[in-house]
C-alpha positions in Angstrom: 18.4 8.7 19.0 17.1 8.6 15.4 14.3 10.9 16.1 16.6 13.4 17.7 18.9 13.3 14.8 15.9 13.6 12.4 14.6 16.6 14.4 17.8 18.3 14.3 18.2 18.0 10.6 14.6 19.2 10.1 15.2 22.1 12.4 18.4 23.1 10.6 16.8 23.0 7.1 13.9 25.0 8.6 16.4 27.7 9.9 18.1 27.8 6.6 14.7 28.1 4.8 13.9 31.3 7.2 17.2 32.9 6.7 17.1 32.6 2.9 13.4 33.7 2.7 14.2 36.8 5.0 17.1 37.5 2.8 15.0 37.5 -0.3 12.3 39.7 1.4 14.9 42.3 2.3 16.3 42.2 -1.4 12.9 42.6 -2.8 11.8 45.5 -0.4 15.2 47.2 -1.3 14.5 46.8 -5.1 10.9 48.2 -4.4 12.3 51.1 -2.3 14.6 51.8 -5.2 11.9 51.9 -7.7 9.8 54.2 -5.5 12.8 56.6 -5.6 12.8 56.5 -9.6 9.1 57.0 -9.6 9.5 60.2 -7.3 12.2 61.6 -9.7 9.8 60.7 -12.9 6.8 62.5 -11.3 9.1 65.6 -10.7 10.1 65.3 -14.2 6.5 65.2 -15.4 5.5 68.2 -13.3 8.1 70.2 -15.0 7.2 69.4 -18.6 4.0 71.5 -18.8 5.6 74.7 -17.6 8.5 74.0 -20.1 6.0 73.5 -23.0 4.2 76.7 -22.2 7.3 78.6 -21.9 8.4 77.6 -25.4 5.0 77.9 -26.7 4.9 81.6 -26.0 7.9 82.1 -28.3 7.1 79.5 -31.1 3.2 78.9 -31.1 3.1 77.8 -34.6 5.1 74.6 -33.5 1.9 72.7 -32.2 3.0 69.3 -33.6 6.2 69.2 -31.1 3.9 70.4 -28.3 1.4 67.9 -28.8 4.2 65.2 -29.1 5.6 66.1 -25.7 2.3 66.2 -24.1 1.2 62.9 -25.5 4.6 61.2 -24.5 4.2 62.6 -21.0 0.8 61.1 -20.7 1.9 57.9 -21.9 4.9 57.7 -19.5 2.6 58.8 -16.6 0.2 56.0 -17.6 3.0 53.3 -17.9 2.7 50.3 -15.6 5.8 48.1 -14.8 9.5 48.7 -15.3 9.7 47.6 -19.1 6.7 49.7 -20.2 7.9 52.7 -18.1 11.3 52.5 -19.7 9.8 52.5 -23.3 7.6 55.3 -22.5 10.5 57.3 -20.9 12.5 56.6 -24.0 9.8 58.2 -26.0 9.3 61.1 -23.7 13.1 61.8 -23.9 13.0 62.1 -27.6 10.0 64.4 -27.6 12.1 66.7 -25.2 15.1 66.5 -27.3 12.8 67.8 -30.1 11.5 70.8 -27.9 15.0 71.7 -26.8 16.1 71.6 -30.5 13.2 74.0 -31.4 14.2 76.3 -28.7 17.6 76.7 -30.2 15.9 78.5 -33.1 14.6 81.3 -30.7 17.5 83.2 -29.2 15.2 85.2 -26.9 13.5 82.1 -25.5 17.1 80.8 -24.8 17.8 84.1 -22.9 14.5 84.0 -20.9 15.2 83.5 -17.2 12.0 81.2 -16.9 13.2 79.0 -19.7 16.8 78.8 -18.4 15.3 78.0 -14.7 13.3 75.4 -16.2 16.0 73.9 -18.4 18.2 73.9 -15.3 15.5 72.2 -13.0 14.9 69.6 -15.8 18.7 68.9 -16.3 19.0 68.3 -12.5 16.0 66.1 -12.5 17.4 64.1 -15.4 20.7 63.5 -13.2 18.5 62.5 -10.4 16.7 59.9 -12.5 19.9 58.6 -13.8 21.1 58.0 -10.1 18.0 56.5 -9.0 17.8 54.3 -12.1 21.4 53.2 -11.3 20.5 52.3 -7.7 17.4 50.5 -8.9 19.1 48.5 -11.2 21.9 47.6 -8.8 19.3 46.5 -6.2 17.7 44.4 -8.8 21.0 42.9 -9.8 21.3 41.7 -6.2 17.9 40.8 -5.9 18.1 38.6 -9.2 21.2 37.2 -8.1 19.7 35.9 -5.0 16.6 34.5 -6.7 18.7 32.6 -9.4 21.5 31.1 -7.1 21.7 28.1 -5.3 20.2 27.5 -2.5 18.0 30.5 -2.6 16.5 29.7 -5.9 14.9 26.5 -4.2 13.2 29.0 -1.5 12.4 31.7 -4.3 10.6 29.2 -6.5 8.6 27.8 -3.4 7.7 31.2 -2.2 7.0 32.9 -5.6 10.0 35.4 -5.8 10.6 36.0 -9.5 13.3 37.9 -11.5 12.7 41.5 -12.1 13.3 43.5 -15.0 16.2 46.4 -15.3 15.2 49.9 -16.2 16.9 50.0 -19.5 17.5 52.9 -22.0 17.2 52.5 -25.7 20.2 52.8 -27.9 20.0 56.5 -28.5 20.9 57.3 -25.0 23.9 55.1 -25.0 25.4 56.7 -27.9 27.8 59.8 -27.5 25.9 63.1 -28.6 27.6 65.1 -31.3 28.5 68.4 -30.2 29.3 71.1 -32.7 30.2 74.8 -31.9 
């Protein structure tokens, strides 16, 4: 009788372990999928930037430093590895793009250009998609991290190597409300 009770207890513990492990795997996969969606949108952004730089270059060729900063920031962002490094690189790229758009403000002919307007609209659309993808990733990461850190799943997570993931966070500049003047 004691043997049967022992086997039942071991069976129940094994079943709980399997259920918790499978839940952690599903959450990890959901987080990986969400990051892949962020990555797709970031690649789309990277593809738009050279066209934007070339369009602005045609009107403001003497602003080489701004163009070089955008190209360097794009290259750094493309080479970034991991969420934290990617977030830092994206913040740098966003700052460089802000300077590029500020430069474009000085050239009314450029702002009126259909090519520039189309690229600016595409980039704006992509930025919105990045924000949505980033939110989905962070939400998935929250669910995953909660599972990894709460009892009893944290026991299974520590045994099987599941670790807390980093959020894709912006710098303080993106959190502040922009000043708009007319």
